[in-house]
C-alpha positions in Angstrom: -59.3 -77.5 21.8 -55.7 -75.6 20.7 -55.3 -72.1 20.2 -52.9 -72.5 17.7 -50.1 -69.6 18.1 -52.5 -67.5 19.7 -50.7 -67.5 22.8 -47.1 -66.9 21.0 -48.8 -63.9 19.3 -50.3 -62.3 22.4 -46.6 -62.7 24.0 -44.8 -60.9 21.3 -47.5 -58.0 21.3 -47.1 -57.6 24.8 -43.5 -57.5 24.7 -43.5 -54.9 22.0 -45.6 -52.9 24.6 -44.1 -53.1 27.4 -41.1 -50.9 26.4 -43.5 -47.8 25.8 -44.8 -48.4 29.4 -43.9 -45.9 31.7 -43.2 -47.2 35.2 -40.7 -48.1 38.0 -38.4 -49.3 35.2 -36.9 -46.1 34.2 -33.2 -46.8 35.5 -33.6 -44.4 38.4 -33.2 -44.6 42.1 -36.2 -43.8 44.3 -33.9 -40.2 45.2 -33.4 -39.7 41.9 -37.1 -40.3 41.0 -38.3 -37.7 44.0 -36.0 -35.1 42.7 -37.3 -35.5 39.1 -40.6 -35.0 40.2 -40.1 -32.3 42.5 -38.7 -30.3 39.8 -41.6 -30.9 37.7 -44.0 -30.1 40.5 -42.1 -26.7 41.0 -42.4 -26.1 37.5 -45.9 -26.6 37.3 -46.5 -24.4 40.3 -44.3 -21.5 38.7 -46.4 -21.9 35.5 -49.6 -21.6 37.3 -48.5 -18.6 39.6 -47.4 -17.1 36.0 -50.9 -17.8 34.7 -52.4 -16.4 37.8 -50.6 -13.2 37.8 -51.3 -12.4 34.1 -54.9 -13.0 35.2 -56.0 -15.7 33.0 -56.7 -19.1 35.3 -59.5 -20.1 33.2 -62.0 -21.1 35.7 -64.5 -19.0 36.9 -67.1 -19.2 40.1 -69.5 -16.7 38.8 -71.0 -19.2 36.3 -71.9 -21.4 39.3 -73.7 -18.5 41.5 -76.0 -17.5 38.4 -76.8 -21.3 38.0 -78.0 -21.3 41.8 -80.1 -18.1 41.2 -82.2 -19.6 38.4 -83.5 -23.2 40.2 -86.7 -23.8 41.1 -88.2 -22.8 44.4 -87.9 -19.4 46.1 -88.7 -16.2 45.4 -87.9 -14.6 41.8 
């Protein structure tokens, strides 16, 4: 039972996918990576604060409260 060139093809495909994968092979030191991540988180927090200041958070808890009132059991 031979597999022919299937093994070789699979290796080639895996090698072709590898450069696209994001991981610790980005050439950064751990300290540089922390700085990059810190900056990204700060930008994300600033964007979220800006949305909250504009009044458009996109989430609402009113819908959840209304759903609880309509459940069976209890007085209507």
